[in-house]
C-alpha positions in Angstrom: 0.0 0.0 0.0 1.5 3.3 -1.0 2.1 6.0 1.6 1.1 9.6 0.9 1.7 12.8 2.8 -1.4 14.4 4.4 0.0 17.9 4.1 0.6 19.7 0.8 4.1 19.2 -0.7 6.7 21.7 0.2 8.4 23.5 -2.6 11.8 21.8 -2.9 15.1 23.5 -2.5 16.3 22.4 -5.9 18.7 23.7 -8.5 18.9 22.0 -11.9 21.3 22.2 -14.8 19.4 24.5 -17.2 20.4 23.0 -20.6 19.2 19.4 -19.8 22.5 18.1 -21.2 22.9 14.4 -21.3 26.6 14.7 -20.9 26.8 15.8 -17.3 27.7 13.9 -14.2 24.9 15.5 -12.2 21.7 17.2 -13.2 21.6 19.4 -10.1 21.3 19.5 -6.4 18.5 19.1 -3.9 18.5 20.1 -0.2 15.7 18.4 1.7 14.5 19.9 5.0 14.3 16.5 6.8 15.1 12.8 6.4 11.4 11.9 6.1 10.9 10.7 2.5 7.0 10.9 2.7 7.3 14.6 3.5 10.2 15.5 1.3 9.8 13.5 -2.0 6.4 14.7 -3.2 7.6 18.3 -3.7 10.7 17.1 -5.5 8.8 14.8 -7.7 6.3 17.5 -8.8 9.2 19.8 -9.6 11.0 17.2 -11.7 7.6 16.4 -13.4 7.3 20.0 -14.5 10.9 20.5 -15.6 11.9 17.1 -17.1 8.8 14.8 -17.4 6.7 12.6 -15.2 8.8 10.7 -12.6 8.0 7.0 -12.3 10.7 5.7 -10.0 13.2 7.0 -7.5 16.5 5.4 -6.6 17.8 6.4 -3.2 20.5 5.4 -0.7 19.4 3.1 2.1 21.3 5.5 4.4 20.1 8.9 5.3 16.3 8.3 5.4 14.4 7.6 8.6 11.9 5.3 6.8 12.0 3.3 3.6 8.6 3.2 2.0 8.5 1.1 -1.2 5.6 3.0 -2.8 4.7 6.7 -2.6 1.5 8.4 -3.7 2.1 11.7 -5.5 -0.5 13.7 -7.5 -2.8 10.7 -8.0 -0.2 8.2 -9.1 2.0 5.7 -7.3 5.8 5.9 -7.5 8.1 3.0 -6.8 11.0 3.8 -4.5 14.2 1.7 -4.3 16.6 2.0 -1.5 20.1 0.5 -2.1 23.1 0.2 0.1 25.2 0.6 -3.1 23.8 4.0 -3.8 25.9 6.8 -2.2 23.9 8.8 0.4 24.5 12.0 -1.6 22.9 10.8 -4.8 19.2 10.4 -5.8 18.2 9.2 -9.2 14.8 9.9 -10.7 13.6 7.8 -13.6 11.1 9.6 -15.8 8.3 8.2 -18.1 10.3 9.1 -21.2 13.1 6.9 -19.9 15.4 9.8 -19.1 17.0 10.0 -15.7 17.8 12.9 -13.4 20.8 12.5 -11.1 20.8 14.8 -8.1 23.2 15.7 -5.4 21.4 15.2 -2.1 22.6 17.8 0.5 22.0 16.6 4.1 19.2 18.7 5.8 21.6 19.9 8.6 24.0 21.5 6.2 24.5 25.3 6.5 22.8 27.4 3.9 26.1 28.7 2.5 27.5 25.2 2.1 24.3 23.8 0.6 24.0 26.7 -1.9 27.6 26.3 -3.1 27.2 22.5 -3.4 24.0 22.8 -5.4 25.4 25.4 -7.7 28.4 23.2 -8.4 26.1 20.1 -9.0 24.0 22.1 -11.4 26.9 23.3 -13.5 27.1 21.6 -16.9 30.9 21.4 -16.8 31.0 19.9 -13.4 33.4 16.9 -13.2 32.9 16.0 -9.6 30.8 13.0 -8.5 28.1 13.6 -5.8 30.1 11.8 -3.1 33.1 14.1 -3.6 31.3 17.5 -3.6 32.3 19.3 -0.4 29.4 20.1 1.8 31.1 22.0 4.6 33.0 25.2 4.2 36.5 25.3 5.5 36.7 27.4 8.6 39.7 29.6 9.4 41.9 28.2 12.2 41.1 29.6 15.7 43.3 32.5 16.9 45.1 30.4 19.5 46.1 27.8 16.9 47.4 30.6 14.6 49.4 32.1 17.5 50.9 28.6 18.3 51.8 28.1 14.7 53.5 31.6 14.6 55.5 30.8 17.7 56.5 27.4 16.4 57.8 29.0 13.2 60.3 31.2 15.0 58.2 34.0 16.3 58.6 35.1 19.9 56.8 37.1 22.5 58.1 40.6 23.5 60.6 40.3 26.3 61.6 36.7 25.5 64.6 35.6 23.6 64.0 34.6 20.0 63.8 30.9 19.3 66.5 29.5 17.0 65.4 29.1 13.4 63.8 25.7 12.5 63.4 24.1 9.2 60.2 22.6 8.1 59.6 20.0 5.4 57.3 21.3 2.7 54.4 19.0 2.0 
């Protein structure tokens, strides 16, 4: 028996590659608000229906979702959902009625807005050569001030009133 959400579908946070090129690694990125497929997937399916054609099946990772319904009711039809351990958690594949497929980067719900936006832009770029599982989802933070000061002192710096440390050589990595 298919499950269906009792509330209206949320508009998805979705970015798709605009040219519909068949030569891209990814067709775009999607940033769900939760890990509940019954809540999150209907809005995504309706958006893909409008942009790429009616979705008939979704292929998802077995990891990252709090439930694994096999069938989902969306807009008066039933979609088949497949959850696979071999599917990377950051990838969702939608199969459309015209036999085309849409491969999307799935950004975890807890990701910051800045990191999610950057990842989805990269995923939706036609020239992108990075697979979903290798797209960075966390921005690199600057080192804390204390760590920067420690590095400065280790590299020959010294505090006022103390004797300078002898020069050290460091291997370049």
